[in-house]
C-alpha positions in Angstrom: -9.4 19.4 -18.2 -10.9 19.8 -21.8 -7.9 22.1 -22.3 -5.7 19.3 -21.8 -7.3 16.7 -24.1 -7.5 19.2 -26.4 -3.6 19.8 -26.2 -3.3 16.0 -26.4 -5.1 15.7 -29.4 -2.7 18.1 -30.9 0.0 16.1 -30.1 -1.2 12.5 -31.3 -4.9 12.8 -32.8 -5.6 9.5 -33.0 -5.4 9.6 -29.0 -8.6 8.7 -27.2 -9.7 10.3 -24.8 -12.7 10.3 -22.0 -13.7 11.7 -18.8 -15.3 10.2 -16.0 -16.1 12.2 -13.0 -12.8 13.1 -11.8 -11.0 11.2 -14.0 -9.3 11.5 -17.5 -8.3 8.7 -19.3 -5.8 9.4 -22.1 -5.2 6.4 -24.4 -2.4 7.3 -26.7 0.3 5.7 -29.4 3.1 4.6 -27.3 5.2 6.4 -29.4 3.5 9.6 -28.2 3.2 8.9 -24.1 6.5 10.5 -23.4 5.3 14.1 -24.7 1.7 13.9 -23.8 3.5 12.8 -20.4 5.1 16.0 -20.2 1.9 17.7 -21.4 0.6 16.0 -18.3 3.2 17.4 -16.0 3.0 21.1 -17.4 -0.6 21.2 -16.9 -0.1 20.6 -12.8 -0.1 17.0 -12.8 3.5 16.5 -10.7 2.3 13.5 -8.1 2.2 10.2 -9.0 0.5 8.0 -7.6 0.3 4.4 -9.3 1.6 2.1 -13.0 -0.7 -0.6 -13.9 -0.5 -3.4 -16.8 -2.9 -5.2 -17.7 -2.9 -8.3 -20.3 -5.6 -8.8 -22.7 -4.3 -11.8 -24.5 -7.9 -12.2 -26.8 -6.6 -8.5 -28.3 -2.9 -9.6 -27.6 -1.7 -6.7 -26.1 -1.3 -5.5 -23.0 -2.4 -1.9 -21.3 0.1 0.8 -19.6 -1.4 2.9 -17.4 0.1 6.0 -15.4 -2.2 7.0 -13.0 -1.1 11.0 -12.0 -2.8 13.2 -9.9 -1.8 16.8 -8.4 -1.0 18.6 -5.2 -2.5 22.0 -6.5 -5.5 22.9 -4.7 -7.5 23.7 -7.8 -6.5 19.7 -9.2 -6.2 17.7 -5.7 -9.7 16.1 -6.7 -8.5 14.9 -10.5 -6.6 12.6 -11.5 -5.2 11.7 -15.1 -4.7 8.1 -16.4 -2.2 7.9 -19.5 -1.5 5.0 -21.1 -1.3 3.0 -24.4 -1.8 -0.4 -25.9 1.4 -2.3 -26.8 2.0 -5.5 -28.3 1.6 -8.7 -26.1 4.5 -10.6 -27.7 7.0 -7.6 -27.7 5.4 -5.6 -24.8 8.3 -2.5 -24.9 7.1 0.9 -22.8 9.0 3.9 -22.7 10.1 5.1 -18.9 8.2 8.0 -17.5 10.6 8.5 -14.9 12.5 11.0 -16.2 9.0 13.1 -15.9 7.5 11.3 -13.0 10.8 10.1 -11.1 8.3 8.4 -7.9 7.6 6.0 -11.0 11.1 4.3 -10.7 9.7 1.3 -8.3 6.4 1.2 -10.1 7.6 0.5 -13.1 9.7 -2.3 -11.6 7.0 -4.4 -10.1 4.8 -3.7 -13.6 8.2 -5.3 -15.6 8.1 -9.0 -13.1 4.5 -9.2 -13.2 3.9 -8.5 -16.4 7.2 -8.5 -18.2 6.4 -5.0 -19.5 10.2 -4.0 -20.3 10.5 -0.1 -19.6 12.9 1.4 -21.8 15.3 4.0 -20.5 14.5 2.6 -17.1 17.9 3.3 -14.4 17.6 0.2 -13.1 15.2 -2.4 -14.2 15.1 -5.5 -12.3 13.3 -7.6 -10.0 11.5 -6.2 -6.6 8.8 -8.4 -5.1 9.3 -11.9 -6.8 12.0 -14.7 -5.8 15.5 -14.0 -7.5 15.0 -17.6 -9.5 11.1 -17.0 -10.5 11.5 -18.8 -13.6 7.8 -19.2 -14.6 6.2 -16.9 -16.6 4.8 -13.0 -15.4 2.6 -14.4 -13.0 -0.2 -11.5 -13.8 -0.2 -12.5 -17.2 -3.8 -14.7 -17.5 -2.0 -17.5 -18.8 -0.5 -18.1 -15.5 -2.8 -20.1 -13.0 -1.7 -20.2 -9.1 -1.3 -23.9 -8.5 -3.2 -25.4 -5.4 -1.2 -27.7 -2.8 -1.9 -30.8 -4.5 0.1 -34.3 -4.6 3.1 -32.7 -6.5 3.9 -30.3 -3.8 3.7 -32.9 -1.1 5.7 -35.1 -2.4 8.2 -32.4 -3.9 8.3 -31.2 0.4 8.8 -35.1 1.7 5.5 -35.8 2.6 3.1 -38.5 2.0 -0.1 -37.6 3.8 -3.2 -37.1 1.2 -5.0 -35.4 3.4 -4.1 -33.3 6.4 -6.4 -34.9 8.8 -7.8 -38.3 8.4 -9.7 -40.4 10.5 -8.4 -44.0 9.7 -5.6 -43.2 7.9 -4.0 -45.8 5.4 -0.6 -46.8 6.4 1.1 -45.5 3.1 -0.4 -42.1 4.8 0.9 -42.7 8.5 4.1 -40.1 8.7 7.3 -41.6 9.7 10.6 -40.6 11.1 12.2 -40.7 7.8 9.4 -38.0 6.3 10.0 -35.8 9.2 13.6 -35.4 8.3 12.5 -34.6 4.9 10.6 -32.4 5.7 12.9 -30.6 7.5 15.3 -30.9 4.8 13.2 -30.5 1.6 14.3 -31.0 -2.1 13.4 -26.9 -2.9 16.6 -26.2 -0.1 19.1 -28.6 -2.4 18.0 -26.7 -5.3 18.0 -23.3 -3.1 21.3 -23.9 -2.2 22.5 -25.5 -5.7 21.4 -21.4 -7.0 24.2 -20.0 -5.2 26.8 -21.0 -8.0 24.3 -19.7 -10.5 25.7 -16.5 -12.3 21.9 -15.8 -13.2 20.4 -16.3 -9.9 21.0 -13.4 -7.1 19.5 -15.8 -4.1 21.4 -13.6 -1.2 20.8 -9.8 -3.3 24.7 -9.7 -4.5 23.5 -7.4 -7.3 21.9 -5.1 -4.6 25.3 -5.1 -3.0 27.1 -4.8 -6.1 25.0 -1.7 -6.6 25.8 0.1 -3.3 29.4 -0.5 -3.5 30.4 2.4 -5.3 34.2 2.4 -4.9 36.6 0.6 -2.7 35.9 2.7 0.4 32.3 1.7 0.7 31.1 -1.8 1.8 27.8 -3.0 1.6 25.5 -4.2 4.7 22.3 -5.6 5.4 19.5 -3.7 7.4 17.4 -6.3 8.0 16.2 -8.7 7.3 17.1 -10.4 10.4 16.9 -6.8 12.2 13.8 -6.0 15.0 13.1 -2.8 13.6 13.3 -3.6 9.8 10.4 -5.9 9.8 9.9 -8.2 6.8 12.1 -6.6 4.8 15.8 -5.5 4.3 17.3 -2.3 3.3 21.2 -2.8 1.7 23.1 -0.1 2.8 26.4 1.6 0.9 28.7 2.5 3.9 31.9 4.6 4.3 32.7 4.4 8.3 29.4 4.3 9.3 27.9 7.3 7.0 25.5 5.6 4.5 26.3 6.3 0.8 23.5 4.6 -0.9 20.3 2.6 0.0 18.9 -0.4 -1.8 15.7 -1.8 -0.6 15.1 -5.4 -0.9 11.2 -6.1 -0.6 9.0 -9.0 -1.0 9.8 -11.3 1.5 5.9 -11.2 2.5 4.6 -10.6 -1.1 1.3 -13.0 -1.1 0.3 -12.3 -4.5 -2.9 -10.3 -3.3 -3.5 -8.6 -6.8 -3.5 -12.1 -8.6 -5.1 -13.7 -5.6 -8.5 -11.0 -6.2 -9.0 -12.7 -10.1 -10.1 -15.8 -8.4 -12.4 -14.8 -5.8 -15.5 -12.6 -6.2 -16.1 -9.2 -5.1 -17.0 -10.3 -1.2 -14.8 -12.7 -0.9 -11.8 -10.3 -1.7 -12.4 -8.7 1.6 -11.2 -11.1 3.9 -7.7 -11.0 2.2 -7.6 -7.4 1.1 -7.2 -6.7 4.9 -4.5 -8.9 5.5 -1.7 -6.8 4.1 -2.5 -4.0 6.8 -4.4 -5.6 10.1 -4.4 -2.8 12.0 -5.3 -0.5 9.7 -7.7 -2.9 7.7 -10.7 -0.6 7.1 -8.2 1.9 5.8 -7.0 -1.4 3.5 -10.6 -2.1 2.0 -12.3 1.5 1.8 -11.0 2.4 -1.5 -11.4 -1.5 -2.7 -15.7 -1.2 -1.4 -15.9 2.3 -3.1 -14.1 0.9 -6.5 -16.2 -2.2 -6.2 -20.0 -0.3 -5.4 -19.3 1.5 -8.9 -18.5 -1.4 -11.1 -21.7 -3.3 -9.2 -23.5 0.0 -10.1 -24.9 0.8 -6.2 -22.6 3.7 -5.4 -25.8 5.9 -5.0 -27.6 3.1 -3.3 -25.3 3.0 0.3 -27.1 4.4 3.4 -25.9 7.7 5.4 -25.6 5.7 8.7 -23.4 3.3 7.2 -21.2 6.1 5.5 -20.9 7.1 8.8 -20.3 4.0 10.6 -17.7 3.8 8.0 -16.0 7.2 8.7 -15.7 5.8 12.4 -14.3 2.4 11.9 -11.9 3.9 9.4 -11.1 6.3 12.4 -10.6 4.0 14.6 -7.9 2.4 12.7 -6.3 5.5 11.9 -5.5 5.6 15.5 -5.1 1.8 15.9 -2.2 2.5 13.2 -0.4 5.6 14.3 -0.2 4.2 18.3 1.5 0.8 17.2 3.8 3.2 14.8 4.0 5.5 17.9 4.7 2.1 20.2 7.9 1.1 17.9 9.2 4.2 17.7 9.7 4.6 21.6 11.9 1.4 21.5 13.6 3.2 18.5 14.7 5.8 20.6 15.7 4.6 23.7 12.0 5.1 25.3 10.1 2.0 26.5 7.6 4.1 28.4 6.7 4.9 25.4 6.0 1.3 24.1 4.2 0.8 27.3 2.0 3.5 27.1 1.2 3.2 23.5 0.3 -0.4 23.4 -1.7 0.1 26.4 -4.0 3.2 25.5 -4.8 1.3 22.2 -6.9 -0.8 24.0 -9.4 1.5 24.6 -9.7 2.1 21.2 -9.6 -1.7 20.1 -12.9 -2.5 22.5 -14.7 -0.1 20.7 -14.3 -0.9 17.6 -14.7 -4.9 19.0 -18.2 -3.4 19.9 -18.9 -2.6 16.7 -17.0 -5.0 14.2 -17.0 -7.8 16.8 -13.4 -8.8 16.0 -9.8 -7.2 17.9 -7.3 -6.9 14.7 -9.0 -7.2 11.4 -12.6 -6.6 11.3 -13.8 -7.5 7.2 -16.2 -4.4 8.6 -17.1 -3.0 5.0 -18.6 -4.7 2.3 -19.9 -2.9 -0.9 -23.3 -1.8 0.1 -22.3 -0.8 3.1 -21.0 -2.3 6.3 -21.9 -5.4 8.0 -23.7 -4.6 10.6 -25.5 -2.0 13.1 -24.3 -0.7 15.9 -25.1 -2.4 19.2 -27.8 0.0 21.7 -25.7 2.0 23.8 -22.6 2.3 21.5 -22.9 5.7 20.6 -22.4 6.9 24.9 -19.6 4.3 25.0 -17.4 5.2 22.5 -18.0 8.9 23.7 -16.5 8.3 26.7 -13.6 6.1 25.3 -12.7 9.3 23.1 -12.6 11.2 26.2 -10.5 8.7 28.3 -8.1 8.1 25.4 -7.8 12.3 24.5 -6.7 12.5 28.2 -3.7 10.0 27.8 -2.8 11.6 24.5 -2.2 14.9 26.4 0.3 13.4 28.4 2.4 11.8 25.5 3.7 15.3 24.6 5.5 15.6 27.7 6.7 12.3 28.4 7.8 12.0 25.0 7.5 14.4 22.1 9.3 17.1 24.4 11.8 14.6 25.5 15.5 15.6 25.2 16.5 12.1 24.1 13.5 12.3 21.2 14.3 16.0 20.1 18.0 14.6 19.6 16.9 11.7 17.0 14.8 13.2 15.4 15.1 17.1 14.8 17.1 17.9 11.4 17.2 13.8 10.7 16.1 12.9 7.3 14.8 15.8 6.1 12.6 15.5 3.0 12.4 18.5 1.3 8.6 19.7 0.0 9.9 19.2 -4.1 11.6 15.6 -3.5 8.1 14.4 -1.7 6.1 15.5 -4.8 8.0 14.3 -7.4 8.2 10.9 -5.5 5.2 10.4 -4.6 5.1 10.3 -1.3 1.9 10.4 0.5 0.1 10.7 4.0 2.5 12.3 6.9 5.4 11.9 5.4 3.9 14.1 2.8 2.5 16.5 5.0 5.3 17.1 7.4 7.3 18.5 3.9 4.6 21.0 3.9 2.3 20.1 1.6 -1.6 20.3 2.6 -2.8 17.2 1.2 -4.8 14.6 2.7 -7.9 12.8 0.6 -10.4 13.1 2.6 -10.3 16.9 2.2 -9.2 16.7 -1.5 -12.0 14.7 -2.9 -13.9 13.5 0.2 -15.7 10.3 0.3 -18.3 8.8 2.3 -19.9 12.1 3.8 -16.7 13.4 5.1 -17.3 16.7 3.7 -20.1 17.2 6.3 -17.5 17.1 9.2 -15.4 19.8 10.5 -11.8 19.0 10.9 -8.0 20.0 10.1 -5.3 18.2 8.1 -1.9 19.0 10.3 0.8 20.2 8.1 4.4 20.9 9.4 7.2 22.4 7.5 10.8 21.3 8.8 10.2 17.5 6.5 13.2 15.9 9.4 11.5 12.5 11.5 10.4 14.7 14.1 7.8 16.5 11.6 6.7 13.1 10.6 6.5 12.1 13.9 4.4 15.0 15.2 2.0 14.6 12.4 0.9 11.1 12.9 0.6 12.5 16.9 -1.6 15.7 15.9 -3.8 13.4 13.5 -5.1 10.9 16.4 -6.2 14.4 17.8 -8.4 14.6 14.6 -9.4 11.2 14.5 -11.2 11.6 17.8 -12.9 14.9 16.6 -14.2 13.4 13.5 -15.5 10.3 15.6 -17.6 12.2 17.9 -19.0 14.4 15.1 -19.8 11.0 13.0 -21.5 9.5 16.1 -23.9 12.7 16.6 -24.6 12.8 13.2 -25.6 9.5 12.1 -29.4 9.1 12.2 -31.0 5.5 12.8 -31.4 3.5 9.4 -30.4 0.8 7.5 -26.7 0.2 7.2 -26.7 -1.8 3.9 -27.6 -2.3 0.7 -29.2 -5.9 -0.1 -28.2 -7.9 -3.4 -30.5 -9.9 -4.9 -29.6 -12.7 -7.4 -25.7 -13.3 -8.5 -23.6 -9.9 -8.3 -21.7 -9.2 -11.4 -19.9 -6.2 -12.5 -20.7 -4.1 -15.0 -18.4 -4.1 -17.5 -16.0 -1.3 -17.0 -13.1 0.1 -15.2 -13.6 1.8 -11.8 -10.3 3.9 -9.8 -11.0 5.2 -6.5 -8.8 6.4 -3.5 -8.8 7.0 0.1 -6.7 8.2 3.1 -5.5 5.5 5.2 -3.5 5.6 8.6 0.1 5.9 6.5 -1.5 8.0 3.7 -3.2 7.8 0.4 -4.4 4.7 -1.3 -6.1 3.7 -4.1 -7.7 0.6 -5.8 -8.2 0.0 -9.6 -10.6 -2.7 -11.0 -11.5 -3.6 -14.2 -14.4 -5.7 -14.5 -15.4 -7.7 -18.0 -18.9 -8.1 -16.7 -18.6 -11.2 -14.6 -18.5 -12.3 -10.5 -15.1 -12.2 -10.5 -12.6 -9.2 -10.9 -10.7 -9.3 -14.2 -7.8 -7.1 -12.6 -6.9 -5.1 -9.7 -4.6 -2.9 -8.8 -3.8 -1.9 -5.4 -1.8 0.9 -4.7 -0.7 1.1 -0.5 1.3 4.3 0.8 3.9 1.8 2.2 5.4 0.8 -1.2 5.3 4.8 -2.2 6.7 6.2 0.9 9.7 3.4 1.6 10.6 2.7 -1.9 10.9 6.2 -2.9 12.0 8.1 0.7 14.5 6.1 2.0 17.0 6.2 -1.3 16.9 10.0 -1.4 16.8 10.7 2.3 19.3 8.0 3.7 22.1 8.6 2.1 24.6 11.2 4.1 23.3 9.8 7.4 24.7 8.0 10.2 23.8 4.5 10.6 22.0 4.7 14.0 20.0 7.0 12.2 18.7 4.2 10.0 15.8 2.6 12.1 14.4 6.1 13.3 14.6 7.6 9.5 13.1 4.2 8.3 10.4 4.1 11.0 9.4 7.9 10.8 7.7 7.1 7.3 5.5 4.6 8.9 6.1 1.8 6.7 4.8 -1.1 6.7 6.4 -4.3 5.1 3.3 -6.5 4.8 1.3 -3.4 3.2 4.2 -2.7 0.5 4.5 -6.3 -0.3 0.8 -7.2 -0.9 
């Protein structure tokens, strides 16, 4: 890594470089970013992970950072953070999509959230925000989240001042006319009027234009009304029933999680951060907790027992995610029995997780410093029996589903993603490993005592929908193997570091990544020394997989293959939208 820094300084002597553990940060002049980016790529960092902009109004600058990893064995544990500071009033940054194609949608997100114009980007357009957004970029520090108050209630046609009043005054009692206003609020009238305003793209007309290449092509929507698309849609250009072009249209469930993090402290953020991926809630918050512990300077104070309990809960959630995915895949391939089996069998794992975390869906179990509570007495024996029971059920899935001719016909050779394309596009998780890339953050950069546990990483070479499904299926066996070992290895002891007084983060930044059920997930936290984080960047596997994957995979396939290919990537709309 020192050689890389030396070469970067030769390209631009004024470059500022620093090393913090396995993270190398290179802050270069903006005019030298492309040359240094090419240098970083030549050194083997070929797997884009995230792009993050941070607003610094006090300095009148915006910092733009690219987080780049590698699939090379000797570099897997390292991340290069390359970026620059640009003027806040004229935030222009050169696109790096020619170096890392997977940065395509990451740059579009930072464009709309911070107003950064990436020069040379193929299609710099909005992605998550409403098409009629007319406020300043929401991740600018001078944008403040508005609370539901009198103005908003009046806008919706409501006169109610409080949600519950024991003795409301007459003017606060809703009338029949009030309810008519609620059914037809004024904002819907403005929405209707926006149809005729050219600069508003209310129905995604721009996406339709992008996919219609000639007079033979028509544009159709897969979603948002489709039962398999979830809270998103794909705008497909089709010639006959063959897909020619794809443009994802996401953001229907965008909640502004990154902005919300700025309003809550490091502990209050945990419940709201779980929501984007409710059936993998532990996988979602695991890297956040690790990054927060680094900011709070307690990374070395987490008890050993807590680390094993974290592993167990994370693997519970991996199984819960994969069984949910498998059930829906059964529906997409015409096999409703697989849906019923997977949804029924996952109750075995839900019960075990409930006894540990106290809830059935989101657990809020991981906290900075450890876990929320210890396991109850006798829980270990119960978990081992549950693992044995679930594994017997898993064995039956192969014959009834994965060797079923119908499933094979729908998935084998369908939606092939090559090894090099998977790397270039920044694909992660089972989708990456199904294309022949041995990469799993639990092995690449072990965290929370994963390096003390013996398990395998399933990898397949074909890169088709069948391979992606089989990797997820085989991963459940490995999760059971991990849980059994963790249960037997953890010893009695404390499960949490207890804070005293007001908890403040140290001034600095932290970047942590873990292996969630859908793939590598990362959090980048910037702290200004206060109780609340200054900036939180969330990079989820669904965002990386679908947005990069479908544009490469779907063209050339039949419309009937779209649901199978789409779901084989294990995309979760709320996970991507955040």
